[in-house]
C-alpha positions as CSV (number, residue, x, y, z in Angstrom):
1,X,0.0,0.0,0.0
2,X,1.1,3.6,-0.6
3,X,2.5,5.8,2.1
4,X,-0.1,8.4,3.5
5,X,1.0,12.0,3.0
6,X,-0.5,15.0,4.8
7,X,-0.8,17.5,2.0
8,X,-0.7,20.5,4.4
9,X,2.6,19.3,5.7
10,X,4.0,18.6,2.2
11,X,3.0,22.1,1.1
12,X,4.8,23.6,4.1
13,X,8.0,21.5,3.4
14,X,7.9,22.7,-0.3
15,X,7.4,26.4,0.7
16,X,10.4,26.1,3.2
17,X,12.5,24.7,0.4
18,X,11.6,27.5,-2.0
19,X,12.2,30.1,0.7
20,X,15.6,28.7,1.4
21,X,16.4,28.7,-2.3
22,X,15.4,32.4,-2.7
23,X,17.4,33.2,0.5
24,X,20.5,31.6,-0.9
25,X,20.1,33.5,-4.2
26,X,19.7,36.8,-2.3
27,X,22.7,36.2,-0.1
28,X,24.8,35.7,-3.3
29,X,23.4,38.7,-5.0
30,X,23.3,41.3,-2.2
31,X,25.5,39.8,0.6
32,X,28.5,42.1,0.2
33,X,30.2,43.8,3.1
34,X,30.1,47.5,3.6
35,X,33.9,47.8,2.7
36,X,33.2,46.1,-0.6
37,X,30.5,48.4,-1.4
38,X,32.5,51.4,-0.5
39,X,35.4,50.1,-2.6
40,X,33.1,49.7,-5.8
41,X,31.6,53.1,-5.2
42,X,35.0,54.8,-5.0
43,X,36.2,53.0,-8.1
44,X,33.1,54.2,-9.9
45,X,33.7,57.8,-8.7
46,X,37.4,57.6,-9.8
47,X,36.4,56.4,-13.3
48,X,33.8,59.1,-13.6
49,X,36.3,61.7,-12.7
50,X,38.9,60.3,-15.0
51,X,36.5,60.4,-17.9
52,X,35.2,63.9,-17.2
53,X,38.8,65.1,-17.0
54,X,39.7,63.7,-20.3
55,X,36.5,65.2,-21.9
56,X,37.3,67.9,-24.6
57,X,35.4,71.2,-24.5
58,X,33.7,72.5,-27.6
Protein backbone atom coordinates (compact mmCIF):
# COMPACT_ATOMS: atom_id res chain seq x y z
CA UNK A 1 0.00 0.00 0.00
CA UNK A 2 1.08 3.59 -0.63
CA UNK A 3 2.39 5.82 2.09
CA UNK A 4 -0.13 8.31 3.47
CA UNK A 5 1.00 11.91 2.99
CA UNK A 6 -0.42 14.93 4.79
CA UNK A 7 -0.80 17.51 2.01
CA UNK A 8 -0.71 20.47 4.38
CA UNK A 9 2.66 19.38 5.74
CA UNK A 10 3.95 18.61 2.24
CA UNK A 11 3.03 22.14 1.10
CA UNK A 12 4.80 23.65 4.10
CA UNK A 13 7.95 21.61 3.41
CA UNK A 14 7.88 22.70 -0.24
CA UNK A 15 7.40 26.35 0.77
CA UNK A 16 10.36 26.15 3.17
CA UNK A 17 12.58 24.71 0.45
CA UNK A 18 11.59 27.49 -1.96
CA UNK A 19 12.17 30.15 0.71
CA UNK A 20 15.62 28.74 1.45
CA UNK A 21 16.46 28.71 -2.26
CA UNK A 22 15.42 32.37 -2.62
CA UNK A 23 17.40 33.28 0.50
CA UNK A 24 20.50 31.60 -0.93
CA UNK A 25 20.13 33.50 -4.20
CA UNK A 26 19.68 36.81 -2.35
CA UNK A 27 22.72 36.16 -0.16
CA UNK A 28 24.80 35.62 -3.28
CA UNK A 29 23.39 38.71 -4.99
CA UNK A 30 23.27 41.22 -2.12
CA UNK A 31 25.52 39.76 0.56
CA UNK A 32 28.48 42.10 0.26
CA UNK A 33 30.23 43.81 3.13
CA UNK A 34 30.12 47.55 3.62
CA UNK A 35 33.80 47.81 2.72
CA UNK A 36 33.23 46.05 -0.62
CA UNK A 37 30.34 48.38 -1.43
CA UNK A 38 32.45 51.44 -0.55
CA UNK A 39 35.34 50.16 -2.64
CA UNK A 40 33.09 49.70 -5.68
CA UNK A 41 31.60 53.15 -5.17
CA UNK A 42 35.06 54.74 -4.93
CA UNK A 43 36.16 52.95 -8.11
CA UNK A 44 33.06 54.19 -9.97
CA UNK A 45 33.70 57.76 -8.75
CA UNK A 46 37.35 57.58 -9.83
CA UNK A 47 36.40 56.36 -13.31
CA UNK A 48 33.80 59.12 -13.65
CA UNK A 49 36.33 61.80 -12.65
CA UNK A 50 38.89 60.36 -15.05
CA UNK A 51 36.44 60.41 -17.96
CA UNK A 52 35.25 63.93 -17.14
CA UNK A 53 38.84 65.12 -16.92
CA UNK A 54 39.63 63.72 -20.37
CA UNK A 55 36.55 65.29 -21.97
CA UNK A 56 37.26 67.90 -24.61
CA UNK A 57 35.45 71.21 -24.49
CA UNK A 58 33.72 72.49 -27.61
